[in-house]
N, C-alpha and C positions, 0 to 999 in steps of 0.2 A: 505496500500500499504507497509505505515512505516514497519506492521508488515511481512508483505511478506518480504521486503530487511533485515528485522533485519533478519527472519531464514533463509535467501540465504546466509545470510553472516557467520550464526554459522555452517552451515550445510557446508561452505567452509574449515570452520575450524576446523571442526569435520572432513575431509574428509582428510586433512591435516594431522592431531593429528595424529589418528587412521591408519596411515599407514606408521606412523614414517616417516613423510616427511616433520615434521617440523623444523627441523636443516636445508633442503634445502631450503625451501619456505621460511625460516627468512634470513638466513644467511648464506647461500653456495655460492648464488652469487654474480659473483666479482661486486663492484661498477660500474655503466657507466655513473655518472654525471661528467662529468668535469669541473666543479666548486668546486669539494668538496675536493679537495686530490691534489698535485702536485708533481714532482722531484726533488725540488729546494731543497737543506739541508737548506739554512738560512731561508725561507719561515718559517710563520705557519703553513701554509699546508701541508709543507714540511716532507719527509722518517721519521727521525725523532718523531715527532709529529702528525705522523697517530692518535696514541693512544688517545689522549687528544680529537679528535675534534669530536667522538661520542660516548658515552657508547660502544654501540654495536662495534666500534671498539677499543676497550681494549686490545684486544690480540695481536693487532700490535706491542704493546708496553709491554705487558706480557706475554705473549707466550711463552714458552720454547722449542714449534720446531718450528721455525717458517722458512719462505724460503726467496730467495735464500741463498745456502751455496758453500765453496769452498770444492768441489771432491779431494782430498786430499790424494795422492797416501800412503800416512801414514796410513789413518783411513780404507781404501778400502779392503773387504774381495773378494775375488773371489768364489764366490758362483757356479757351474756347476747346480746344480738342482732348480736354477731359473727355467729354462728354455726360449723358445724363446718367444718371448710377439704376442701372436696370436690376428692377428689385422686380421677383415673381412669389410672394409671400402668398400665402396659403392657409386654412382655419386647422390646426392639429391639436391631439391631447397634453395638457400641462399640469405643469404641479408648478403651486406657490409655493415659495420658500420664503423664510424667514431667516437671514443670514445673520441674522446678529446685529449688522453695519446696511445694511439694506433689507429690500424687499424685492425678490427677482422671479421671474418668471423665466420659467424652463420646460422648453418644448420636447415632449415625449419623442414625438413623431415627425415625420417631413412636415416644417412650417416653414418649407420655400427657401428661396436665397437670394443673392446680389450673384450678379457679375461683373465681375472690377479688372480691367484690361484682358481680358478674355479667361481669367480664372473664375471658377462657380464656387461663391461660399455661402457653406448653410449654416442657414441661422440658427444658435444654441441655445438665449438666453435675451432675456431683456430687464434693468434694473434702473432703477434713483439714484439719484444724489443731488443733495443740497445744503449749501447751497452751489450753484453750479463747479465744475469743476475745472473745464476751459472760461479764459475770461477772454471779451474783445474789448481788444482798446482799454484794456485795464479793468474794464467793467464787470462784473459778475452777476449772474443769475440767478431767481428763486430756484430753480432747478432744470436739472441736463438729465437725459433719459439715455442708456447706450443699449443699441443692438447688437448683437454680439456673435460674430460668423465665424466659422473656421471652413479653410479648405482640407480633403482631405487627396489633392495633388500632393506627391512626398518631393516632387523637382521644385514648389515656389517658394518663393521666396520669402516672402510675406503668409505667414501662413494665417493669420486673423485679421478679420477686418471690421472695425465699430461703428458704426452710424448713429451719430449723436445729434440733440437737439436741447435748442433752449426754451425753456418759458418761463413767464414774469406772471405776479399777481394778476390777474382779470378773472375771465368768465372761466366756469369749469370745464378743465379737459373733457371731452367726452370718452375716450376712454379709461378713463383714472372714474368716470361716474360707474361706469360696466363695472369696474371690478372693485369698489370701495367696498360693495358687501363681503366680496370672496377675501378681505385682505382683516375686516372687520373679523371676518368668523375664524380668519387664523389666529386669534388672541398668542396663548404662548404656545401654540403647537410651534414648531420646527419648521414643517411643510403638509402641505394639502391639496389636495387631488383639485384640480382646478377647471375640467371638461376642457372641450375643445375652444380654444381663443384664438382668433384671428388677427395676427400680428396684422392688418392691414387698418386696424384700428385704432391704432398709433400713426397718427397724420404728422405725414413729412413736410407737408406746407411747400413752398415753391423751388424750382429747380437749383438754386444757387448752394453750390455749399463747398466748404474749406475741403483741404486735404493735405496732411501730412504724414510723416512716417514717426511712430512712437512706440507708447509700448502699453502694457495693463497699467491703469492705474491702483491698484491692489497688490500687494505679493501675490507671486512672487516679480512683482514686476518686467515679466520679460518682454521683449524688445521686438522686434517684428512684425510692428502691427498698423496699420493702414489704417487713420483717421479721418472719414468722413465727414465734419460736422456743417448743419443746414444751416444756412443765413438765417434763413426765415423765423422769427422768437414766436415761439406758440404761447399760449393762457392756459393758467391752472389757477384755481382758488385756495383760499388760505384752507380751507377745512380742509380740501385734499392735500394737501403741502403738510398743514399739518397731521391730519392722517398717517401720512406714509412714515415721516422720523419718531410720529408714537409709537407705531406698532414692532419699532426695533426693540433691539434690549440693549445696546451702549449706552453712557451715557454724556457722549459727545453731544453739542449742539450743531455739528453739520457732520455728513461724512465725505467731505473732498477734500482728496491731496491737494497740498497746497503745488501752486505752480513750479513746475521745474525749468530749468533752464534751456534757453532756447540753443545754443551749439551750433545757429548756423543755419539751421534747416532750414530749408524751403519749405513756405509755408502756400500752396495753390489756391486759385477761386475759379471752380465752375458760373462760365458766365456765360445764357446761352445767346447774349445778344451784350456784350461789351461792347466799349466806346476805345480802350485801350487794349491791344490784344498780343501778349507775350506766348509763340508757340512752342 
């Protein structure tokens, strides 16, 4: 029996390795144990100490392509050739999770994908940060949603793609209105089946978006992430914002990682009708 277990373990490792997905098996996934880190700046588990907590998290302190960043207009280049984000989402069964530091929708089945530079990225999950993690010309927004996608192509240079969007206080967000009862029912439970959830309900607004190369914004802060931040700002009610924050277990007032050094990275802006185009 022991020999069979060892062979099974070896086979699992080889499958992961030979498919070039060892990267994702070991480090691509965001940490979900709320006790391992927090957002309290003076804490020993706070953002400035993440890279010291575990050796696998060293990138949080040592990486040179970390996220989030400020999307300053001084650094942005308008690039029409980026093209529209090709989204092909569809309803799928999902789990609603309280990860302690955020509320997450994790799709169990095929919820669709986006296509970037000919590569297909399958939608994995969506979660919210408040205040926003990215800033626009130094301005923070009240909320930011991240839709996390991953490619199964072992040869792709950037295996993760995230679509993000800002929200400011205003009219209620229709998607969160539909999800509010499920979030309230989650209570102290860490996860709960949420039934079929349609990601198309997360409205993307206009076609313009920023793109740059960065990292996950929670440990292990893995780099190799294509960020796509929608330029149009949506609205969320104060009650919806309060619900998202009160539902999680942490004691921080916000669950947003501080802005990281830009390190000369290029930030592109897709605009279908630009006045100044840089190809």
